[in-house]
C-alpha positions as CSV (number, residue, x, y, z in Angstrom):
1,M,26.4,30.7,17.3
2,N,26.3,29.2,13.8
3,L,23.5,30.0,11.4
4,F,21.4,27.0,12.4
5,T,21.7,27.9,16.1
6,R,20.8,31.6,15.4
7,T,17.8,30.6,13.3
8,L,16.6,28.1,15.9
9,A,17.0,30.5,18.7
10,L,15.0,33.2,16.9
11,A,12.3,30.7,16.1
12,A,12.2,29.5,19.7
13,F,12.0,33.1,20.9
14,S,9.1,33.8,18.6
15,V,7.2,30.8,19.9
16,L,8.0,31.9,23.4
17,C,6.6,35.3,22.9
18,A,3.4,33.9,21.4
19,R,2.9,31.3,24.1
20,A,4.5,32.8,27.2
21,G,1.3,33.2,29.1
22,Q,0.2,29.6,28.5
23,A,3.7,28.3,29.3
24,Q,3.9,30.1,32.5
25,E,0.4,28.8,33.5
26,Q,1.2,25.2,32.6
27,G,4.7,25.2,34.1
28,I,4.0,26.9,37.4
29,H,3.6,25.3,40.8
30,Q,0.4,25.5,42.6
31,Q,0.0,25.6,46.4
32,S,-1.2,22.7,48.5
33,T,-3.8,23.4,51.1
34,L,-2.2,21.0,53.5
35,Y,0.7,22.1,55.7
36,E,2.7,20.2,58.4
37,A,4.7,22.3,60.8
38,P,8.3,21.3,61.6
39,T,9.1,19.9,65.1
40,D,12.9,20.2,65.0
41,P,13.7,23.1,67.3
42,L,16.6,24.2,65.0
43,V,14.3,24.2,62.0
44,K,11.7,26.1,63.8
45,K,14.2,28.7,64.9
46,K,15.5,29.1,61.3
47,L,12.0,29.3,59.9
48,D,11.2,32.1,62.3
49,K,14.4,33.9,61.1
50,W,13.4,33.4,57.5
51,Q,10.0,34.8,58.1
52,D,11.7,38.0,59.3
53,Q,13.5,38.5,56.0
54,K,10.4,39.1,53.8
55,F,12.1,39.9,50.5
56,G,14.3,37.5,48.6
57,L,15.9,37.0,45.2
58,I,15.6,33.9,43.0
59,L,18.1,33.8,40.1
60,H,17.3,31.6,37.1
61,W,20.5,31.2,35.1
62,G,21.5,28.4,32.8
63,L,21.7,27.3,29.2
64,Y,18.4,28.9,28.4
65,A,20.0,32.4,28.8
66,V,22.1,31.8,25.7
67,P,19.2,32.0,23.2
68,G,17.0,33.9,25.7
69,I,14.2,31.4,25.9
70,I,11.9,29.9,28.6
71,E,13.9,27.8,31.0
72,S,14.0,24.0,30.2
73,W,10.3,23.6,29.2
74,Q,10.7,23.5,25.5
75,L,12.5,20.2,26.0
76,C,9.2,18.8,27.3
77,S,6.9,17.1,24.8
78,E,3.6,18.0,26.4
79,D,0.8,19.5,24.2
80,W,1.0,23.0,25.7
81,V,4.7,23.4,24.8
82,E,5.4,24.9,21.4
83,R,8.6,24.8,19.4
84,D,9.7,25.5,15.8
85,S,7.6,23.0,13.8
86,T,10.3,22.7,11.1
87,V,12.8,21.1,13.6
88,A,12.4,17.5,14.7
89,Y,11.9,17.1,18.4
90,N,15.1,15.0,18.9
91,D,17.1,17.6,16.9
92,Y,15.7,20.3,19.1
93,K,16.9,18.5,22.2
94,K,20.3,18.0,20.7
95,W,20.5,21.8,19.9
96,Y,19.3,22.8,23.3
97,W,21.7,20.6,25.2
98,G,24.4,21.6,22.8
99,L,24.2,25.2,24.1
100,N,26.7,24.2,26.7
101,K,29.4,24.8,24.0
102,D,28.2,28.4,23.7
103,F,27.6,29.3,27.4
104,N,30.6,31.5,28.3
105,P,29.7,34.2,30.8
106,V,32.9,36.1,30.6
107,N,31.6,39.1,32.5
108,F,30.3,37.1,35.5
109,N,30.4,39.3,38.6
110,P,28.5,37.8,41.5
111,E,29.7,40.6,43.9
112,Q,27.9,43.1,41.7
113,W,24.8,41.0,41.7
114,A,24.9,40.7,45.5
115,S,25.5,44.5,45.9
116,V,22.5,45.3,43.7
117,A,20.3,42.8,45.7
118,K,21.5,44.3,49.0
119,K,20.6,47.8,47.8
120,A,17.2,46.5,46.6
121,G,16.4,45.6,50.2
122,M,16.5,41.8,49.6
123,R,17.6,39.6,52.4
124,Y,17.7,36.0,51.1
125,L,18.8,34.2,48.0
126,V,17.7,31.2,46.0
127,F,20.0,30.2,43.1
128,T,19.3,27.6,40.4
129,T,22.1,25.1,40.8
130,K,20.3,22.9,38.3
131,H,17.0,23.3,36.4
132,H,15.0,20.5,34.8
133,D,17.2,20.5,31.7
134,G,19.9,18.9,33.8
135,F,22.7,21.5,33.2
136,N,24.6,21.9,36.4
137,M,25.7,25.4,37.5
138,F,28.1,23.9,40.0
139,D,31.1,21.6,39.8
140,T,29.3,18.4,40.4
141,Q,31.3,15.2,40.2
142,Q,28.2,13.2,39.2
143,S,28.0,14.5,35.7
144,D,30.1,16.2,32.9
145,F,27.1,18.3,31.9
146,K,28.1,21.4,33.8
147,I,29.4,24.9,33.6
148,T,32.9,23.8,34.6
149,N,33.1,21.6,31.6
150,G,32.6,24.1,28.8
151,P,34.2,27.3,27.4
152,F,34.0,28.9,30.9
153,K,35.9,26.0,32.6
154,D,39.3,27.9,32.9
155,N,37.8,31.0,34.4
156,P,38.8,31.3,38.1
157,K,35.1,31.6,39.0
158,A,34.0,28.7,36.8
159,N,32.2,27.0,39.7
160,V,29.7,29.8,39.6
161,A,27.4,28.5,42.4
162,K,30.2,28.7,44.9
163,Y,31.0,32.3,44.1
164,I,27.4,33.3,44.0
165,F,26.8,31.8,47.4
166,D,30.0,33.4,48.8
167,A,29.2,36.8,47.4
168,F,25.6,36.9,48.8
169,R,26.8,35.4,52.1
170,K,29.2,38.3,52.5
171,Q,26.2,40.6,52.2
172,D,24.5,38.8,55.1
173,F,21.9,37.0,53.0
174,M,20.3,33.8,54.0
175,I,21.4,31.3,51.3
176,G,19.2,28.9,49.4
177,A,20.1,26.3,46.8
178,Y,17.4,25.6,44.1
179,F,17.7,22.1,42.9
180,S,15.4,20.3,40.3
181,K,14.4,16.8,41.3
182,P,13.7,15.9,37.7
183,D,16.8,15.8,35.4
184,W,15.8,15.5,31.7
185,H,19.4,15.1,30.7
186,S,20.0,12.0,32.9
187,Q,19.7,8.6,31.3
188,D,18.2,7.4,34.6
189,F,15.3,9.9,34.3
190,W,14.8,10.2,30.5
191,W,16.2,7.0,29.2
192,S,17.0,7.2,25.4
193,K,15.6,3.7,25.0
194,Y,12.1,5.3,25.1
195,A,10.4,8.4,23.8
196,T,9.9,11.3,26.3
197,P,6.2,12.1,26.1
198,N,6.0,14.3,29.2
199,R,7.8,15.7,32.2
200,N,7.9,12.5,34.1
201,V,10.4,9.6,34.1
202,N,9.9,7.9,30.7
203,Y,10.2,4.2,31.8
204,D,8.3,2.0,34.2
205,I,10.1,2.2,37.5
206,K,8.4,-1.0,38.7
207,K,10.0,-2.8,35.7
208,Y,13.4,-1.2,36.0
209,P,13.9,-0.5,39.7
210,W,17.6,-0.7,39.4
211,R,17.6,2.3,37.0
212,W,15.5,4.4,39.3
213,K,17.8,3.4,42.2
214,N,20.6,4.8,40.2
215,Y,18.7,8.0,39.8
216,Q,17.9,8.2,43.6
217,D,21.6,7.8,44.3
218,F,22.6,10.4,41.7
219,T,20.1,12.9,43.2
220,Y,21.3,12.1,46.8
221,N,25.0,12.5,45.8
222,Q,24.4,15.9,44.0
223,I,22.5,17.3,46.9
224,S,25.2,16.0,49.3
225,E,27.8,17.9,47.3
226,L,25.8,21.1,47.7
227,M,25.3,20.5,51.4
228,H,28.9,19.7,52.1
229,D,31.1,21.7,49.7
230,Y,29.4,25.1,49.3
231,G,29.4,26.7,52.7
232,A,26.6,27.4,55.1
233,M,23.1,26.7,53.7
234,D,19.8,27.9,55.0
235,I,17.4,26.6,52.4
236,L,17.2,23.6,50.1
237,W,14.6,24.7,47.6
238,L,13.4,21.6,45.6
239,D,11.5,22.1,42.4
240,G,9.6,19.6,40.2
241,G,6.7,18.8,42.5
242,W,5.5,16.1,40.1
243,V,8.4,13.9,41.3
244,R,6.8,12.8,44.5
245,P,5.6,9.7,46.4
246,R,2.5,8.2,44.9
247,E,0.7,8.3,48.2
248,T,0.9,12.1,48.2
249,V,-1.0,12.4,44.9
250,T,-4.4,13.6,46.1
251,D,-7.4,14.8,44.1
252,E,-6.1,18.3,44.7
253,V,-2.8,17.4,43.0
254,R,-4.6,15.7,40.1
255,A,-6.7,18.8,39.6
256,W,-3.5,20.8,38.9
257,G,-3.4,19.1,35.5
258,A,0.2,17.8,35.3
259,P,0.4,14.2,34.1
260,I,0.9,11.7,36.9
261,P,2.2,8.2,36.4
262,E,0.8,5.2,38.2
263,F,4.1,4.4,39.9
264,S,5.8,6.4,42.6
265,Q,8.6,8.8,41.6
266,E,10.1,8.9,45.1
267,V,13.6,10.2,45.3
268,N,13.8,9.1,49.0
269,M,13.4,12.4,50.7
270,P,13.8,11.1,54.2
271,R,17.3,9.9,53.3
272,I,18.2,13.2,51.6
273,A,16.8,15.3,54.5
274,A,18.7,13.3,57.2
275,M,22.0,13.8,55.3
276,A,21.3,17.5,54.5
277,R,20.4,18.4,58.1
278,Q,23.4,16.5,59.5
279,A,25.6,18.7,57.3
280,Q,23.5,21.8,57.7
281,P,21.6,21.7,61.1
282,G,18.3,23.5,61.0
283,L,18.2,23.5,57.2
284,L,14.8,24.6,55.7
285,M,13.5,21.9,53.3
286,V,11.2,23.3,50.6
287,D,9.9,20.2,48.7
288,R,7.5,22.3,46.7
289,T,3.8,21.2,46.8
290,V,4.7,17.9,48.4
291,H,2.8,18.5,51.7
292,G,4.5,16.9,54.7
293,P,7.6,17.1,56.8
294,Y,9.8,18.3,54.0
295,E,7.8,21.3,52.9
296,N,8.7,23.7,55.6
297,Y,7.1,26.7,53.8
298,Q,4.8,26.9,50.8
299,T,5.5,28.5,47.5
300,P,2.6,29.8,45.4
301,E,4.0,30.8,42.0
302,Q,3.2,33.9,39.9
303,R,0.3,34.9,42.1
304,V,-0.5,36.5,45.4
305,P,-3.0,34.4,47.4
306,D,-6.4,36.1,47.8
307,H,-6.4,35.7,51.6
308,K,-4.2,35.7,54.7
309,I,-2.4,32.4,55.2
310,D,-1.2,31.4,58.7
311,N,1.4,28.9,57.5
312,P,4.9,30.1,56.5
313,W,4.8,30.9,52.7
314,E,6.3,33.0,49.9
315,S,4.9,34.2,46.7
316,C,7.3,33.6,43.8
317,L,6.9,36.4,41.3
318,T,9.0,37.5,38.3
319,L,10.4,41.1,37.9
320,A,9.8,40.7,34.1
321,N,7.5,38.2,32.4
322,N,10.0,35.3,32.5
323,W,12.1,33.7,35.2
324,G,15.2,33.6,33.0
325,Y,16.7,36.3,30.8
326,V,14.7,36.9,27.6
327,P,15.7,39.8,25.3
328,N,13.2,42.7,25.2
329,D,11.2,41.2,28.0
330,T,8.5,43.5,29.6
331,Y,9.4,44.5,33.2
332,K,7.0,45.4,35.9
333,S,7.3,48.8,37.5
334,P,9.0,49.3,40.9
335,T,5.6,50.5,42.2
336,K,3.9,47.3,41.1
337,I,6.5,45.2,42.8
338,I,6.3,47.3,46.0
339,H,2.5,46.9,46.0
340,S,2.9,43.1,45.7
341,L,5.5,43.1,48.5
342,V,3.2,45.0,50.8
343,E,0.2,42.8,50.0
344,V,2.2,39.6,50.4
345,V,3.7,40.6,53.8
346,A,0.3,41.8,55.1
347,K,-1.1,38.4,54.3
348,G,1.6,36.7,56.2
349,G,4.1,35.8,53.5
350,S,7.4,36.7,51.9
351,L,8.1,37.8,48.3
352,L,10.7,35.9,46.3
353,L,11.4,38.0,43.2
354,G,12.8,36.4,40.1
355,V,15.5,37.9,37.9
356,G,17.4,36.2,35.1
357,P,21.1,37.2,34.5
358,K,22.2,37.6,30.9
359,P,24.4,35.0,29.1
360,D,27.5,37.1,29.5
361,G,27.1,37.1,33.3
362,T,25.7,40.6,33.8
363,L,22.3,41.8,35.0
364,D,20.1,43.6,32.6
365,Q,20.2,47.3,33.3
366,Q,16.4,47.5,33.3
367,A,16.3,45.0,36.2
368,V,19.0,46.9,38.1
369,T,17.2,50.2,37.8
370,R,14.0,48.7,39.1
371,L,15.6,46.9,42.0
372,L,17.4,50.0,43.1
373,A,14.1,51.9,43.0
374,I,12.5,49.3,45.2
375,G,15.4,49.5,47.6
376,K,15.0,53.3,47.8
377,W,11.5,52.8,49.1
378,L,12.5,50.1,51.5
379,D,15.3,52.2,52.9
380,V,12.7,54.5,54.3
381,N,9.7,52.2,54.9
382,G,11.4,48.9,55.8
383,D,10.3,48.9,59.4
384,A,6.7,48.2,58.1
385,I,7.9,45.2,56.2
386,Y,10.9,43.4,57.9
387,S,10.4,41.3,61.0
388,T,6.6,41.9,60.9
389,R,3.7,39.5,61.2
390,A,0.2,39.6,59.9
391,T,-2.7,41.1,61.8
392,D,-6.2,39.6,61.9
393,R,-7.6,42.5,60.0
394,Y,-4.9,42.9,57.4
395,Q,-6.6,45.0,54.7
396,D,-9.0,47.8,54.2
397,G,-9.3,48.6,50.5
398,S,-5.8,49.7,49.3
399,T,-4.4,50.0,52.8
400,Y,-2.7,47.0,54.4
401,F,-1.6,46.4,57.9
402,T,1.3,44.7,59.6
403,Q,2.4,44.1,63.2
404,G,5.9,44.7,64.5
405,K,7.4,42.6,67.2
406,K,7.5,45.5,69.6
407,N,3.7,45.9,69.3
408,T,4.0,48.7,66.7
409,R,1.2,48.6,64.2
410,Y,1.9,49.7,60.6
411,A,-0.6,51.0,58.1
412,I,0.7,50.9,54.5
413,A,-1.4,52.8,52.0
414,L,-0.8,51.9,48.3
415,L,-0.9,54.9,46.0
416,P,-1.7,54.8,42.3
417,E,1.2,55.3,39.9
418,T,-0.9,57.8,38.0
419,Q,-1.7,60.1,40.9
420,A,0.1,62.4,43.3
421,A,-0.1,61.7,47.0
422,P,-3.4,62.9,48.5
423,T,-3.8,65.4,51.4
424,T,-5.8,63.0,53.5
425,L,-5.9,59.2,53.9
426,T,-8.6,57.2,55.6
427,W,-9.0,53.6,56.7
428,T,-11.4,51.5,58.8
429,G,-10.3,49.4,61.7
430,N,-6.8,48.9,63.2
431,L,-7.4,51.9,65.4
432,P,-4.6,53.9,67.1
433,K,-4.8,54.3,70.8
434,K,-6.4,57.5,71.9
435,G,-3.9,60.3,72.3
436,S,-1.1,58.3,70.7
437,K,1.4,59.5,68.2
438,M,1.4,58.4,64.6
439,T,4.6,58.7,62.5
440,L,4.8,58.8,58.7
441,L,7.9,56.7,57.9
442,Q,8.5,58.7,54.7
443,T,9.4,61.8,56.6
444,G,10.1,60.4,60.1
445,K,7.7,63.1,61.5
446,S,4.4,62.9,63.3
447,V,1.1,63.4,61.4
448,K,-2.2,64.5,62.7
449,W,-5.0,61.9,62.8
450,T,-8.6,61.8,63.9
451,R,-11.0,59.1,64.7
452,S,-14.7,58.8,64.1
453,G,-16.1,55.5,65.3
454,D,-14.2,52.8,63.5
455,K,-12.7,55.2,60.9
456,V,-9.3,56.8,61.0
457,S,-8.5,59.9,59.0
458,V,-4.8,61.0,58.6
459,S,-3.7,64.5,57.4
460,L,-0.7,64.4,55.1
461,P,1.9,67.2,54.6
462,T,1.3,69.2,51.4
463,S,5.0,68.6,50.6
464,L,4.1,65.1,49.6
465,A,1.9,66.2,46.8
466,K,4.6,66.0,44.2
467,Q,4.5,64.4,40.7
468,A,2.4,61.3,40.1
469,G,4.1,58.1,41.3
470,A,6.6,59.8,43.5
471,Y,5.5,57.6,46.4
472,P,4.5,54.0,45.7
473,A,3.1,53.7,49.2
474,L,3.0,55.6,52.5
475,A,3.6,53.8,55.8
476,F,2.5,54.9,59.2
477,A,3.7,53.6,62.6
478,Y,1.5,53.8,65.7
479,A,0.4,52.0,68.8
480,A,-2.9,50.2,68.1
481,E,-5.7,49.5,70.5
């Protein structure tokens, strides 16, 4: 980086740290209350398989990793976005998009990423092939603004999306391609004839229909490349829910606060879906927040819903504070992530955990350490998570319940990080059958339990009373009444 680039990157990082909470709040996707179940038998079958996986990885990796700033959003000119006030907006955009000359991930090792994710107990992947900034992490033929047209172009693995998908596929992951419907680098979305006041297309589509048709074709062609040239795909994960048909803009959507134009920003999803599912039969379409036939599961972001949801859904949470790599970011503890995973699964969902690779192509060691610790817990307790479904009475205090497909009930008691395991645990409801055996998954051995009315009391082995935080949660398997 030259002096200007370093100075601007440090300023951008300072702004990011000061405003990260607000940025995350303004830039996140909400969850629609409406859901339309798919009717295609192949989609229904794949959706059921996806609901068995429970724990996935979403990788945000792009130009924003070079200076270590929030992904794409500082290009946006909405009031909540902060940048260095000494740099003109257009100069900032030129600097940001010019980072393609500095992005050279010489230590890129997707096999190592996939190995870590496998050991973490993850079972499906979503990778950012293109974020809102328009930089392509695959060798698209529709644009020169791509990883294969910069300093990394001569590397044998320059087409990074291909090698990421291949590496995770070899580890038996379900594969998802993240794709941003808005592309702020495209002249057919943000036309340089006009200013770019917000996240939406910056010209009147009704006045320039030919230009929007160009953008529709551009989007279709890029997704077609992903669906035809990058191996078997399970999920097309479409971000940028403000790019949507006007008729889907309800009062609920308006209440989310994003600016909505009067014209329809329709990328022609029926055409895209028909092409994508012809290439990839049974493909799950996840057109985020756009309720209807192309949102096969819902994706609440940076939160766990406060109630059980019967529709297919996932909570999208970050391992640190940011989706992409930010130096000195604050990471959540393995226990906190395990607790979130248990709560999400008990409420009927899956957890998609966000990690941002570094600009050199490696994973931050703090992320690796935490992922491996999560996997260590899942190695022992995974039966209570994978291939389970929600029960009607899914929670009693800090104990959550799941239902296995072979009629096994699981009780998962969350333990505080600051305390050792107790000698007795109690919960109400989800009663074991009288005289039945209860197994503690942590040891694989039976534990004694008693019942008084609607209350269950379980005696734990004293050997569990180790140091505080040794066990993030304890899971019990039994036959329920």
